[in-house]
C-alpha positions as CSV (number, residue, x, y, z in Angstrom):
1,X,-11.3,-18.6,59.3
2,X,-11.2,-16.3,56.3
3,X,-13.0,-17.5,53.2
4,X,-11.3,-17.4,49.8
5,X,-12.9,-14.8,47.6
6,X,-13.7,-15.5,44.0
7,X,-14.7,-13.4,41.1
8,X,-18.3,-14.4,41.9
9,X,-18.1,-12.6,45.2
10,X,-18.2,-9.3,43.4
11,X,-21.4,-9.5,41.3
12,X,-21.7,-7.2,38.4
13,X,-25.1,-5.9,37.6
14,X,-26.9,-6.7,34.4
15,X,-26.8,-3.0,33.8
16,X,-23.0,-3.2,33.5
17,X,-23.3,-5.7,30.6
18,X,-25.7,-3.4,28.8
19,X,-23.5,-0.3,29.5
20,X,-20.4,-2.0,28.0
21,X,-22.3,-3.3,25.0
22,X,-24.0,0.0,24.2
23,X,-20.6,1.8,24.5
24,X,-19.2,-0.7,22.0
25,X,-22.0,0.0,19.6
26,X,-21.3,3.8,20.0
27,X,-17.7,3.2,19.2
28,X,-18.7,1.3,16.1
29,X,-20.8,4.2,14.9
30,X,-17.9,6.6,15.6
31,X,-15.6,4.3,13.6
32,X,-18.0,4.3,10.7
33,X,-18.4,8.1,10.7
34,X,-14.6,8.6,10.9
35,X,-14.0,6.2,8.0
36,X,-16.5,8.1,5.9
37,X,-14.5,11.3,6.7
38,X,-11.3,9.5,5.5
39,X,-9.9,9.6,9.1
40,X,-8.8,6.0,8.7
41,X,-6.3,5.8,11.7
42,X,-9.0,7.1,14.1
43,X,-11.6,4.8,12.5
44,X,-9.3,1.8,13.2
45,X,-8.8,2.9,16.9
46,X,-12.6,3.2,17.4
47,X,-13.1,-0.1,15.7
48,X,-10.7,-1.7,18.2
49,X,-12.6,0.0,21.0
50,X,-16.0,-1.3,19.7
51,X,-14.7,-4.9,19.6
52,X,-13.0,-4.6,23.0
53,X,-16.1,-3.2,24.7
54,X,-18.4,-5.7,23.2
55,X,-16.2,-8.7,24.2
56,X,-15.9,-7.2,27.7
57,X,-19.7,-7.0,27.9
58,X,-19.8,-10.8,27.2
59,X,-17.0,-11.5,29.7
60,X,-18.9,-9.5,32.4
61,X,-22.1,-11.4,31.7
62,X,-20.4,-14.8,31.6
63,X,-17.7,-14.4,34.3
64,X,-19.0,-11.6,36.4
65,X,-15.7,-9.6,36.4
66,X,-14.2,-6.8,34.2
67,X,-11.2,-7.9,32.3
68,X,-8.5,-5.2,32.2
69,X,-6.7,-6.2,29.1
70,X,-7.0,-4.4,25.7
71,X,-5.6,-7.4,23.8
72,X,-8.5,-8.6,21.7
73,X,-7.0,-12.1,21.2
74,X,-6.7,-12.5,25.0
75,X,-10.2,-11.2,25.6
76,X,-11.6,-13.5,22.9
77,X,-9.9,-16.4,24.5
78,X,-11.8,-15.7,27.7
79,X,-15.1,-16.4,26.0
80,X,-14.1,-18.4,23.0
81,X,-16.5,-21.2,23.9
82,X,-19.4,-18.7,23.7
83,X,-18.1,-16.3,21.0
84,X,-17.3,-18.5,18.1
85,X,-16.3,-16.1,15.4
86,X,-16.1,-16.8,11.7
87,X,-12.5,-17.7,10.9
88,X,-11.8,-14.5,9.0
89,X,-13.0,-12.4,11.9
90,X,-10.9,-14.3,14.4
91,X,-7.9,-14.1,12.1
92,X,-8.3,-10.3,12.0
93,X,-8.3,-9.8,15.7
94,X,-4.5,-9.5,16.1
95,X,-4.4,-6.7,13.5
96,X,-7.4,-4.9,15.0
97,X,-5.8,-5.2,18.5
98,X,-2.7,-3.4,17.4
99,X,-4.7,-0.2,16.6
100,X,-5.2,0.4,20.3
101,X,-1.8,2.0,20.3
102,X,-0.6,2.1,16.7
103,X,-3.4,4.2,15.4
104,X,-2.9,6.9,18.0
105,X,0.8,7.3,18.7
106,X,3.6,8.3,16.4
107,X,6.3,5.7,16.3
108,X,4.3,3.1,18.1
109,X,4.8,0.9,15.0
110,X,4.1,3.5,12.4
111,X,5.8,6.9,12.2
112,X,2.7,8.8,11.2
113,X,-0.4,6.6,11.7
114,X,-2.7,9.4,10.4
115,X,-1.0,9.2,7.0
116,X,0.1,5.6,6.9
117,X,-3.1,3.8,7.8
118,X,-5.4,3.7,4.9
119,X,-8.9,2.8,3.6
120,X,-8.2,-0.9,3.3
121,X,-7.1,-1.2,7.0
122,X,-10.1,0.9,8.1
123,X,-12.5,-1.3,6.1
124,X,-11.0,-4.5,7.5
125,X,-11.2,-3.1,11.0
126,X,-14.8,-2.0,10.6
127,X,-15.8,-5.4,9.2
128,X,-14.1,-7.2,12.1
129,X,-15.5,-4.9,14.7
130,X,-19.0,-5.1,13.2
131,X,-18.8,-8.9,13.2
132,X,-17.7,-9.0,16.8
133,X,-20.3,-6.6,18.0
134,X,-23.1,-8.3,16.1
135,X,-22.1,-11.7,17.4
136,X,-22.0,-10.4,21.0
137,X,-25.4,-8.7,20.6
138,X,-26.9,-12.0,19.4
139,X,-25.4,-14.0,22.3
140,X,-26.4,-11.5,24.9
141,X,-29.9,-11.2,23.5
142,X,-30.4,-14.9,23.5
143,X,-29.5,-15.0,27.3
144,X,-32.1,-12.4,28.3
């Protein structure tokens, strides 16, 4: 008789959690640098990536699988019981999530993202990503 496989049958190494979290931190640094260079659309994209990779690190640690979505709201819902974000940060996740595509492609919501995404969006994106990354770092550090 064949046994039913679960996500726990494919254990993910602790190293994977660290790798995803460190890549998220790298994305945050890149977003900050790009914002300082007034490359706001690109900063927003890397802010989205920072939050995504940090949340995925937490999902890997908690659930032992890699979630394939890029939707920050969906990812956050996977670990909402652990990752309780300040209301402002949680409210900003949908906007930050859109930058996965909108900040990179013409006509994916904006005709010219490089000229239409500005400093205010980049600052909001950085604040949200920084809040998510910091919260995940605290949670993961408390589990080690």
